[in-house]
Structure formats: structure tokens, C-alpha cells
C-alpha positions in Angstrom: 90.4 -27.3 85.4 89.5 -25.1 82.4 91.9 -22.5 81.0 91.3 -18.8 80.6 93.9 -17.5 78.1 94.9 -13.9 77.8 95.5 -12.0 74.5 99.1 -11.4 73.6 100.9 -8.8 75.7 98.1 -8.6 78.3 99.9 -10.7 81.0 102.4 -8.1 82.2 100.1 -6.5 84.9 99.1 -9.9 86.2 102.6 -11.1 86.2 103.6 -8.2 88.4 101.0 -9.1 91.0 97.7 -7.6 90.0 94.7 -9.9 90.9 92.0 -8.8 88.3 91.5 -9.9 84.7 89.3 -7.6 82.6 87.1 -9.1 80.0 88.8 -7.2 77.1 92.0 -8.9 78.0 90.8 -12.4 77.4 91.4 -14.2 74.1 87.8 -15.2 73.7 88.5 -17.1 70.4 90.7 -19.6 72.3 88.6 -19.5 75.6 85.2 -18.0 75.1 83.9 -16.3 78.3 80.5 -17.6 77.6 81.7 -21.1 78.2 82.0 -20.2 81.9 79.3 -20.1 84.5 79.5 -17.4 87.2 81.7 -18.7 90.0 83.6 -21.3 88.0 87.3 -21.6 88.7 90.0 -21.5 86.0 93.7 -21.4 85.3 94.7 -18.0 83.9 97.3 -18.4 81.2 99.4 -16.0 79.1 99.2 -16.4 75.3 102.3 -18.6 75.3 100.7 -21.0 77.9 102.6 -19.5 80.9 100.6 -20.2 84.1 99.7 -16.9 85.9 97.3 -18.0 88.6 94.1 -19.6 89.7 91.0 -17.5 89.6 87.3 -17.5 89.9 85.4 -16.4 86.9 82.2 -14.4 86.1 81.7 -13.9 82.4 79.1 -11.3 82.9 81.3 -8.7 84.6 84.0 -6.2 83.5 86.4 -7.8 86.0 85.8 -11.3 84.7 88.3 -13.1 86.7 89.9 -12.6 90.2 93.1 -14.5 91.0 93.2 -16.0 94.5 96.3 -18.2 94.2 99.6 -18.3 92.3 100.1 -22.0 92.5 98.5 -24.5 90.0 96.1 -27.2 91.3 94.9 -24.9 94.3 91.2 -24.9 94.6 89.4 -22.2 96.5 88.5 -24.5 99.4 88.4 -24.7 103.2 92.1 -25.5 103.4 93.1 -22.4 101.5 90.6 -20.2 103.3 91.8 -21.4 106.6 95.5 -20.7 105.7 94.5 -17.1 104.5 92.4 -16.5 107.6 95.3 -17.6 110.0 97.6 -15.2 108.1 95.2 -12.3 108.5 94.4 -13.0 112.1 98.2 -13.0 112.9 98.5 -9.5 111.6 95.5 -8.1 113.5 96.5 -9.9 116.7 99.9 -8.2 116.6 98.5 -4.8 115.7 95.5 -4.5 118.1 95.0 -5.1 121.8 91.2 -5.8 121.5 89.3 -8.0 118.9 87.7 -5.2 117.1 89.0 -4.8 113.5 88.6 -5.7 109.9 89.8 -9.3 109.8 89.8 -9.9 106.0 90.2 -7.0 103.5 89.6 -8.5 100.1 92.5 -8.2 97.8 94.7 -6.8 100.6 94.5 -10.1 102.3 94.7 -12.1 99.0 91.0 -13.1 99.0 89.3 -10.9 96.3 85.8 -10.0 97.0 85.7 -11.0 100.7 85.3 -8.7 103.6 85.1 -9.8 107.3 84.8 -7.4 110.2 85.3 -8.6 113.8 83.3 -7.3 116.7 84.8 -9.4 119.4 82.8 -12.7 119.2 80.7 -11.7 116.2 82.0 -11.8 112.7 80.2 -9.8 109.9 81.1 -11.0 106.4 80.3 -9.9 102.9 80.7 -12.1 99.9 81.2 -9.9 96.8 81.7 -12.4 94.0 80.0 -15.4 92.4 83.2 -17.4 93.2 82.9 -16.8 96.9 79.2 -17.5 96.9 80.0 -21.0 95.5 82.1 -21.6 98.7 80.1 -19.8 101.3 79.9 -22.8 103.5 83.7 -23.3 103.4 84.0 -19.6 104.4 82.0 -20.2 107.5 83.7 -23.5 108.3 87.2 -21.8 108.0 86.1 -18.8 110.1 84.8 -21.0 112.8 88.0 -23.0 112.8 90.4 -20.1 113.0 88.5 -17.5 115.0 85.9 -19.6 116.9 83.3 -16.8 116.9 80.0 -17.0 118.8 78.3 -16.0 115.5 78.8 -15.2 111.9 76.5 -12.8 110.1 76.4 -12.6 106.3 75.7 -9.0 105.3 75.4 -9.7 101.6 73.6 -6.5 100.4 76.4 -4.6 98.7 76.4 -3.1 95.3 79.2 -5.5 94.3 76.6 -8.4 94.4 74.4 -6.5 91.9 77.3 -6.3 89.5 77.9 -10.1 90.1 74.3 -10.9 89.5 73.9 -12.1 93.1 70.8 -11.7 95.3 70.9 -9.6 98.5 70.6 -11.2 101.8 71.3 -10.5 105.5 71.3 -13.7 107.5 73.0 -15.5 110.3 75.4 -18.0 108.8 76.3 -19.8 112.1 75.9 -19.4 115.9 74.0 -16.5 117.4 74.3 -12.8 116.5 73.0 -10.2 119.0 70.9 -7.3 118.0 73.7 -4.9 118.7 77.4 -5.6 118.5 80.2 -3.5 120.0 83.2 -1.8 118.6 85.9 -0.5 120.8 88.1 2.3 119.5 90.6 4.4 121.2 89.0 3.8 124.5 85.4 4.6 123.3 82.7 1.9 123.1 80.1 2.0 120.3 76.9 -0.2 120.1 76.3 -1.0 116.4 73.3 -2.5 114.5 75.3 -4.8 112.1 72.2 -5.9 110.3 70.9 -2.4 109.3 74.0 -0.1 109.6 76.1 1.1 106.7 78.3 -1.6 105.1 79.1 -4.0 107.9 77.9 -1.5 110.5 81.2 0.2 111.2 84.2 1.8 109.4 87.4 0.6 111.0 89.6 2.1 108.2 89.6 5.6 109.8 90.6 4.4 113.3 94.2 5.8 113.2 93.0 9.1 111.7 90.3 9.5 114.4 93.0 8.9 117.0 95.2 11.6 115.4 92.2 14.0 115.6 92.6 14.2 119.4 95.7 16.4 119.3 93.7 19.2 117.8 90.5 19.3 119.7 91.1 20.0 123.4 89.1 23.1 124.4 88.0 23.6 120.8 84.6 23.7 119.0 84.3 20.8 116.7 82.0 20.1 113.7 81.6 16.6 112.4 79.9 16.4 109.0 78.6 12.9 107.9 78.9 11.7 111.4 77.1 8.4 111.1 76.9 6.9 114.6 79.6 9.1 116.1 83.1 7.7 115.5 84.7 11.1 114.9 82.4 13.0 117.2 82.9 10.8 120.2 86.6 10.7 119.6 86.7 14.5 119.7 84.5 14.6 122.8 86.7 12.0 124.6 89.7 14.1 123.5 88.5 17.1 125.5 86.7 19.2 122.9 84.7 22.1 124.4 81.7 21.2 122.2 81.0 18.8 119.3 78.2 19.2 116.7 77.5 16.2 114.6 75.6 16.3 111.2 74.0 13.5 109.4 71.1 12.9 107.1 70.0 9.7 108.9 67.8 10.0 112.0 68.6 6.4 112.9 72.3 7.0 112.8 71.9 10.1 115.0 69.8 8.2 117.5 72.6 5.7 117.7 75.1 8.5 118.2 73.1 9.9 121.0 72.9 6.6 122.7 76.6 5.9 122.3 77.4 9.4 123.6 75.3 8.7 126.7 76.8 5.3 127.3 80.3 6.8 127.2 79.3 9.8 129.4 80.1 12.2 126.6 78.1 15.2 125.1 77.4 15.7 121.5 74.9 18.0 119.8 73.3 16.4 116.7 71.8 18.1 113.7 69.7 16.2 111.2 69.9 17.2 107.5 71.7 17.2 104.2 75.3 18.1 104.7 75.5 21.1 102.3 72.2 22.5 103.5 73.2 22.3 107.1 76.7 23.9 106.4 74.8 26.8 104.8 72.4 27.1 107.6 75.2 27.2 110.2 77.0 29.9 108.3 73.8 32.0 108.0 73.3 31.6 111.8 76.8 33.0 112.3 78.3 29.8 113.7 82.0 29.3 113.7 84.2 26.3 114.6 87.8 25.6 115.4 88.0 22.0 113.9 85.8 20.7 111.0 85.8 17.0 109.9 84.5 16.1 106.5 84.3 12.4 106.0 81.7 11.9 103.2 80.8 8.5 101.5 82.4 7.8 98.2 81.3 10.6 95.9 83.1 9.2 92.9 82.2 5.5 92.8 82.9 5.1 89.0 85.2 6.9 86.7 82.2 8.6 84.9 81.2 10.2 88.3 84.5 12.1 88.3 83.2 15.5 87.2 80.1 15.6 89.5 81.9 14.0 92.4 84.8 16.5 92.3 82.3 19.4 92.2 80.7 18.0 95.3 84.0 17.7 97.2 84.8 21.3 96.3 81.4 22.5 97.5 81.7 20.6 100.9 85.2 21.9 101.6 84.4 25.5 100.6 81.3 25.7 102.8 83.3 24.1 105.7 86.1 26.7 105.2 83.5 29.5 105.6 82.5 28.2 108.9 86.0 28.1 110.4 87.8 30.5 112.6 91.3 31.7 111.5 93.9 29.1 112.3 91.3 26.4 112.5 92.0 22.8 111.5 90.1 21.2 108.6 90.2 17.3 108.3 89.1 16.4 104.9 88.6 12.8 103.8 87.8 10.8 100.7 87.2 7.1 100.2 86.8 7.5 96.4 89.6 5.6 94.6 89.1 7.8 91.6 90.0 11.0 93.6 93.8 11.1 94.1 95.6 12.4 97.1 96.9 15.4 95.1 93.3 16.1 93.9 92.1 16.2 97.5 95.1 18.5 98.4 93.9 20.8 95.6 90.3 20.7 96.9 91.3 21.9 100.3 93.8 24.4 99.0 91.1 26.0 96.8 88.7 26.1 99.6 91.1 28.0 101.8 92.2 30.3 98.9 88.6 31.3 98.2 88.3 32.3 101.9 91.4 34.4 101.5 93.6 32.0 103.5 96.2 29.4 102.9 96.1 25.7 103.7 99.1 24.5 105.7 99.2 20.8 105.4 99.9 19.2 108.8 99.5 15.5 108.1 98.1 12.9 105.7 96.5 9.7 106.5 95.3 6.4 104.9 93.4 3.4 105.9 94.5 1.5 109.0 96.7 -1.7 109.0 93.6 -3.9 109.2 92.9 -2.6 105.6 96.3 -3.6 104.0 97.1 -2.2 100.6 98.2 -4.6 97.8 101.3 -3.0 96.3 100.4 -4.1 92.8 96.8 -2.9 93.0 96.4 0.9 93.2 92.7 0.2 93.6 93.3 -1.1 97.1 94.8 2.3 98.2 91.4 4.1 98.5 91.2 6.2 101.7 92.8 9.6 101.9 92.7 12.0 104.8 94.4 15.4 104.8 94.7 17.6 108.0 95.3 21.3 107.3 95.5 24.5 109.2 93.6 27.3 107.5 95.9 30.4 108.2 95.3 34.0 107.2 97.6 35.3 104.5 
């Protein structure tokens, strides 16, 4: 097994548990990165020869190595994958009463670059690194051994694969995968197109925050912006909202939302259009809401997007605040790692202030337990949700 040696004093973060090695941390004189092929495995060593972990390597990316084991002589093989899947399944089986959850959450489950979502008998997996691509058959073998699904779908079309130099594909890896899979969340059933929907087709990470929404919606008028196929909207409707309006820029997503609402015997009004444009139109029409949910996609995907993304968060929250009745509840979310929790608080506070109100923070949320956070990796703590009451002042 080849070695990948770090420069002097670059091992501290890795020694403390972080799983990524950046290309500028490697001693390329002793271990040239161009000696590796994408997906090769290596022993990561400190400058003094101390063993730090086993990793897969991609010499062409900023994160050039991802540690998957802390023991020497441990290949990324079916046996290791089976052990990690069993460990991941034990957590989810304890936490959830139905088999609908994220089964494997990358670094949080000690398998960097691998995501697997479970929709009862169907698993939808994403391989995000060249190292995982090398062992794709072992991934499927281990999933079949541990979960025994009726089908495994590879949804390998993420931006991460572009960075790794990997081709996109959406393909059935084993068994049979139905046209639509089902997610069950807080008593509501959702039919999802796992082949064409966003990411793996569903966003399990917001489940606890959508459940918490229900305490604020009974008898209220609710606006759900960036609704996708209706997770927040239908949770509000099931929680007794007087009316729910869902906004999304995808006609396909809204059609799925309508179908899900009908299947659950719930009523939701849908509005097709760009979020900011629709918020402006609703204000001009004199609309007002008691509860507004803002759950946009990641607006700051890279550090260089910080300024433009922050401006967008401010605009969304300010337009939302202008649509709210006094004492209304604003639930504002960010899945951008580069936007900190305090930054999101400031965005909401400024939106309230510009309306002449004050934001009273009621609660904060993060991703559900099926998206575990790696304590040594702040990158794995990405989802932030703040619930505020906008009070007159």
C-alpha cells in the first residue's frame, strides 16, 4: 500500500479526527500526488512516519484524500462496508418506526462521499468519490447483505462527481426499482420520483423541523416557499392550517405536490414561479400570512459565493417579513455550510427590523439524527433552521 505523507505540522487536524486531506497539506516531494490514480488507496502518514489513517486518493481535487479507516491494513472492501452499514442501520432502526430515512450520511457515518437514502424496500445511493466508484460492486453487495432491499438505484448525477472527474449516471444497480418510491413522514405519505427528483428525491434532513412546524399552524394561513413536492406544505395542512400556499419554480415538483396532497386528503394551493418574484406579487396583491417557511437550496455552495448568497438570503427574508401579520411566525432555513447559525439569526433579525418589528427566537433546529454530525468536521454541520415570532415593537 503506498504512503501519502503530510508536510510538517499538518497532521494535527487529522489526528483530532478530521477525515479530509487537502492537496496543499501533502509533502509532494516525498510522495508526489501525480503518482496516484483517482481512486487509489493509501496510508496517510505524518512527516515523522506516524500512521494517521487509510484513505482513498484523488490527485486532481482540492480534497485529495478522504480517510475511511484509522487502522492499518484495512482495505475499503465488502467486509468494511458491511460493518459500517450494520452500524448505520442500528442507529436508524432505533430512531425511526418506519424504514424511511437516510441510511448512510457520508462522513457522519464514517464513509466519506457515500449517501444512501432508504424508501422502505428501495435504496437510492450516490457515490461521490473516485474511491467509492472503484468499489461500487462491493457497495451493492454489502447493502444487499445488510438491508436486503428489493432494489438499489444509483443516483450518480451530483456535482461532487464533476469535481472527482466522474461521469453522471442514473441506473438500477440491483433488483427492481419502481417508477415512484414512497416516503412516510410524520404520518403523511409522499410519492417520489427517485430518478428525476432533486438529490435522491427527498430531503429527510428537515424531518424534525417539519414536525415542529405543526405547533404553529393550527387555524393559520401558511406560506411555503421553495416547496418542492410538499414536505413542509403537507405537514402544515395535516397540522390543521386554515390554508396553505406552496411556491416553487418547478412545475413538475408542484404537480407531484398536488398528487401527494390529493392522496393524503389535504388541500394546498400551488403557485409556480421564482421565489422572489412571487413574494413581490403576493405583497402587491395585499396578501398576508401567519406562518411563512423559507427553505431555499444552498445559496452559498462555495466560499466565493458568500457575498451574493448572503444578499439573496437577506432579500428572501425581507420580502417574507413584509407578507406577515404582526405576531406571525417565520421559519427560515439554510443548508449552506458557509452561512453560520449566527449569520442566519442576523438575516432574520434585520428582516424584522426593516419591517419595524423585532424577531423573538423561539427555537433552532438542525438536521435529523439520520444525518449525524461528525464532531471533528464542522463541514458536516450544515443545516440550520430558526423559528422566530415577528412582534411589533
